[in-house]
N, C-alpha and C positions, 0 to 999 in steps of 0.2 A: 273065561271067556266061553262066549256058546258056544256048543256044540251039536244043536240043532239049529235047521232053518226053521225060522220064526215069521209066520205066515198069518198074521192076526187077519179078522174076519175083517171082511171092509164094509163099508156102510152100503153100497152099489154092488155088481159085479164088477168084475176087475173088464169082466168083456163088453163092459156098454158104456168103458171111457174111451172115449175119443184118443187112440193110437197106442190103444189098449194091449193087441196083439204082439206087436213089436215086446212091449211090459213080458206080457205072459213068455211068451219065449226067452226072452234074458231071464228071466227070473229060473223059470225052467234050467235053463242053459248053467248057470251060476248053481245050480241046485247038485246038477249031474257030474260038474265037474270041481267043484266047492263043498260038499256035502256041511262042513263044519262054520263059513260063512251063513251068518244072521243078514236076513234080507227080507226086509218089511214090504209090503205090498201097499196101493196106493188106499188108503183108507182113512175116518175120520181120528185112526188113534197117530197117522203122522202129519196131521195137521202140522205141528211144533215144528216139521223142517221143511214148512213151507214158508216160512218165516225168518228176518232174523230179528236184532234188539229192535230196531229201526221201524220194523215193519208191522210189531206184534198187536197195531190196533186194529191190522186189515181179519186177525184170525177168526172175526165171527164170522167174516163173508165169505170163509172156505169151508165147504163141506169134505171137501176129499182131498187128501197129504199127498204128495210126492212117494215114490219109490223111493224105499233107505237100502240104501248097504252100509255093512260094519266091519270092515277088513281089520284085522288085527297083527300084518305084514305085508310089505312092500309088493310079494309076491300077489298076492290076490288083490290090488291094486291094480296091478298092471293085469290081471285076469281081467277083472271085473273092465278096466274101461278098453283092453281088448275087442272084448263081445260086443261090448255095447255099441264100439267104434261100425262092428260090421253090421251092425241092425239099426245104424242109422240113430240111436235114440242120443239124447242132450244127455251130459252131465256135471254134474251142479255138485264142484268140492264145498264140505263145509269142513268149519272146525267146532268152537264152541257156541258157535250161534247169537258171539255177542259184538255182530257187527253194526254198525251205524251209518250205513249207505244203501241198503238195500242187495249187499253183494250176494247175498247164499240164498235167495228168495229162488223157489222150484215151486211149478205145478205139477199136476200128474201123470202130465206125459213126457215126465225126464225122472232120472235116476240120481238120487243126493248121492255124494260117495261121504261119506262121516268119517272124521279120521278119528273119532273121540280114544278108539280104543288103540292105534298106532300112541303107544301113548309111554312108553318106555325112554330112559336115559341110557344112549347106548353105553358109553363110556364120558370118563372126567379123566384130563388132561392135564395138573397142575404146574409139571413142570411145562407144556406148552401153553398155558392158560389156553387152554382150549376144552369145547364139550361136544359130543355129538351125543343130536337130542331127535324122539321122531317128532312130528306136526302134532302130536294131541296133548306132549307134555304140558301142563297149564304153567305163564309164567310165574306165578308167585310160587307152584311146587317146584321149577327147577330150582330159583334160589335158597328154599329149606334146604333140598338137596346140595348146595352147594356149599354152604353154610361150615362144615365139618374141615373143606378143603382151607378154607379162610379165603373164598373166592366168591360172587356174584356176579349176573346178569343182568347188563345195566340197564337196559330199554323198560321204563316201567310205566306204560298205558295205566291210567286210571280207574279201566278194568282188572289190574290186573291178577285177580285174587279168579277170574273165572275167563280170564281170556286166555287163547291156547298160542305156541309157539307159530301154530301154523298159521292161523290167524293171521297172529302179529303179525308173520314174515308178507302176507297174503295182499292185504293194505300199507304195507311200511310202516306199522305203528308209532306212534313216537309217546309222550310219555314226561311225566316229568323231569324225571334227568337229564331230555335232552339238551337242554343247556350248557352242560359238559361233555355227555358221551357219546349225544346224537344219535337221529333215530333207528330202528329195527339195522336198516341197511351199513349203521358203520358198525358193525357186530354181527352179521352172518359173512365166515368166510367161503362158504362149501356149501351144497344143495345135491339132491340127488331125489332126481323127477321123472313120475312119470308120465310121458307125453302122449302125444292123443290120437297113435296106433299103439299105445300098452310096452313102447323102449323102454327103459329105465336107463339114464342118464345123469355123471356124475360132472356139476359143476366146480370149477373155483377150485381153489389150494386149501390145502393145511397148513400150511405157514403164512404165515403173517403176512408177505410177502408174496408176488407173484402175476403177472402178468402177463402169460403163455397164453395164446389166443383173444376174444370178445371178452370182453366184462360179461356175461352170461349170468355170473349170480345178480348181479344190477339190472338184471333185462326181467328176470324171476320175481326180484324182492318188488313187493307193491303193483304184481298183477294183475291181482283180484280172481288167481283162479281162471285165467282165458286162454293159460299158456299149458297148464300142467299142473298135477299133482306132487306135490311136496313131500318125499316120502321122509327125505332126514335133512337134517340141517346141524351143521358144524357150526356152533357157536364161539366167538369171542367173549373169555374172560377177562376179569379187571380183580385185583386182591381188593377184600372187602378196605374200606378206608381205617384208618386207624381213629378218627372220631368224625363225628356227626354231631352238628348242631344247630336248631333253627331257630332264627332268625326273625321277629315280625317288626312292620315299617308302617303305624296307622297313620293318616292323613286326610285332612277334615275335608274334602273333597276328590271325587273320580280324576276331574284334569290335573291338579296335583300331586296326583299318586303315579297317573299316566309320565307327566314331565319326572318326576323322580326317577325313572329310569335308566336316565341318558348318565345320571350321574355315579350308578352304578356298574357300565360300561368303561366312563373314564376312569372309574377305581382301578386301584391293581387289583381287587378281591377278581374271582372267577367262580361263581358259587355252582352248585349241583344243579339246584331247580331255585327260579325264579318262578311265581305264581301273582297274578293281578287278579285282585276282586276289586269291581266297582260300586256305587254304592249300592245298586239296585239285587246285586247278587248276594251283600253282605245281608238287606233287610230278608232275600229267599231266604237264607240260610237259617235265620234267625226265630226266621217265621213257623221255618219246617223238622229247626232241628233244636228249640227252645237258647239256643247260646244266646250270647250278649255283645255281638260280633259290636255292632251300630254305637254301641254303649260305649265304645273306642276311639272310633273315626268313622269319617264314610268312604274311604277307600281304606284298602288293605294291602303290600307288599310280604308274600310270607316266603322264605328264602332259605332252605339248604346250605348251610357250609358245610364240606369236606377234607378230610386228610390235617397233612402236617400243618403244624403253626395257626393252629384252627383260634387260639387266644387272638394272634398278633392279624389275619385273617378278617376275625370279630371286631377288632378294635377301629380296621383300616371302615371294613365297610360303617357301623356306628357312625362315622367320621363322617363320610359320604354322604349319609340319609339325610345326619341329621339337618347336614347345613343346606338341604335342601326343605327342612322342615319336618322329616319324620318322627314321631315318637317311635322309638326303634325300641324293641325286647329283646332279651336274648332269654328266650325259653329253657322253662325246665324239659327236663326227659318228657314228662305226663304231660305238661302243658302242649307240648309241639308235637305230639303223638295225637293228640285231640286236637291239635288243629288239621293238620293232616287230614286227618279222620274226617272231618269238616268239608275239606276240597275237595277230595272222594267221594264224598255218601251227603253231604249233609242236605246239598240241593232240593228241591222239590216241585210240583207242578200242584196248581190249584184246579180241582176238578171244574172249578164256574167258569177256567178259563181257555180257551183255547191257545197253542205252545206248540212253535217252532224252531225246532235246534239249526246249530251251525258250524263250521271247520274251516274256515279262510284264515288265514292265513298272511302277512303284508313284511316287509325288513323292519326289524327291529323297532331303526328311529323313525318309524312311522306309527308308531301303537298312538300317541298322544294323537294323530287326526283321523284314525280310525272312530277313537271311542268320543272325541269331538264329533262324528259324524252320526253318533246314534241320537242325537235330537231331532236331528234333520230328516231322518228317516223316519221317526215315529212323528213328528206333523203330518209328513205326506198322508202314512197308508192309516194313521189311527191306533197304531199298535204302542207297547210298549217293548223298549228293548234292553238287556242287559246282557254283562259279559263275563264269564270269567276266562284268563289268558294264561298261555303258558311263557310270559311276556320272557322270559331268556332266548326266544327263538321266532318270537312274534306272531305263535300261533293263540287263535280265539277262536272260546266257544260261545259265542254269541245265542242269547232266548230271549225268543219273540214273543209277545205272549197279547193275546186279544180278548175281552170278557168277554161270557157268553150271554148274548140279551135273552131277556126273558121269550122262552116259548119256543125257542130256536132249537134244530137240531144238533145236541152235541156234536154227531156221526159226520157235518157238510160240513166240514172246513171251507171260512172265506175267504175267496183269492189274494185279498189282502195282506195271510202271513205268507204264502209263498213269494209274492210279489216287491214283501217287503227283504226276503232273505234273497233275494236275487236283485235287491238294488244296494243290498251289505256287499255281495261275493262280488256286484261292477265295481264297486265303490272301491274294494282291496286288487282290484284286477288297477285301477286308478293310480295305486298308490305301489307300480311296481308286487303285488302279491299274485295269491292265488287261490283257487275256489275250494281246495279242501289241501288243507295241512298234513292230515294222518289217516282221516277217518278213508279218505277212497272216493272214488263217483260211484261205483254201484251203479243201480239201479234208476238211483233218486239224484242223482246228480248230471245227468247224462248231459242239458240241454246247456246247464252253467259248462263243463268242463268247454263245448263248444264255443263259449265264450273267449274260453283261454285257450284253446288249442287253434293254429291256424291250418286251415284249408291242408294243404302241403303237409302238415306234421298229423293232421290224422290218416292223410293217405298213407303215408309210413307207416306209423303204426297199426294200420291195416292190413300190410302189407305180412307184414314180421308177422302176426296173426295168422293169417293165410299161410302161409311156410311151415310154421309148427301144428298150425289147427286145420289143415285145408276144408276140412268139411262142416268147420266153426260147430263141433261139439261141446266143447269147454266152455261152460255158464253164459250160456251165449246170453246177449243184453244187455253186456256187465262194463263196467270201466271204457270203452270206449266207444 
């Protein structure tokens, strides 16, 4: 842990920045009260803390980043938040910066509170099947820590090897195993949260059951840092399954593969993971990873089974999918791992194309309809649309692309990409879905959230925000 206050030389004098005087005072007061705390002043060296994974393209246009504090204890977070509140300085909580909705973006007038050094696994209780962890613990690292106990933490966003538990909590992150184990909320029993006045509160229960008071855990999970800063979480653990098996099922077309999902639901098998790749996604993975998936079919269902009776599960699944035209293979361990790696990191982007991502969800029975709507959007906006889906729970990640014309400025993205993404989100709402299944609203989807939430619902949410953060200093301009 750092033992000195770090103040790298900024590219412009701090006093020349708008709002710099309160920041100067904040840094000075923190240095006096917490001499061991590292704080970086706004400078070119803090630019990376102005963006998250979804907004890194803006980095070239940012000269000066925000101030950044790196607490390593909950008590330090309390002091930071209390002092910032006294001076009226906005605080932006930040985990690993892997978010995909602009939820951790900040400017030179704000203080980023990074939780990356709050990275301890405080306790593991095998008999209670819980662990207490700090927010900076990386998802994959937690599972490596738990493996000797025969336990695992179920939520597994595709970015699990870089995303932090705190960030997962902030966005109620989903992932591949949601089909069986649910999203982050289903694995969070209790939280320690620093509120806007610097108070530290404990919400929730260590016990599996507990209904005393309002369910404030569910309120904070998914709140994207606008209500408080999580400094510890009591998470639910599960036994590592006695067996896991990867099953692939290729289909001739996207439509055939999407229709086949109903066969899984009608069967008695409940896979832990059901991922669906349409034709465009398979072609994209082959182009960028050197794989040969398209030689096996035009669409892919990639499935993980786990638990006891793995042979019986596999036989029943094979029968269900072959009955609807699937080419079913029980993959070897090595081939299965290779396929899952392609799922997590096999896609790429052509530098000759503009692209926009998406994160919509629909009731899983409507998945064939949303994929069938892609050609409508393509024709309307002149774009190309493909998607991979967490098909077990109806969450799709569309990628919309548009080839950059010769002589065009690659930095100037045409409006039809945004319009196409909005049209897909609107259609998801028509099907009973949502504009964000797991990435959150952040700063980039506020207009889409307004399509989904009624005016009265937004008023209620702003009232909750005002009750917990009356000066609106936590992560302003995000989530709601």
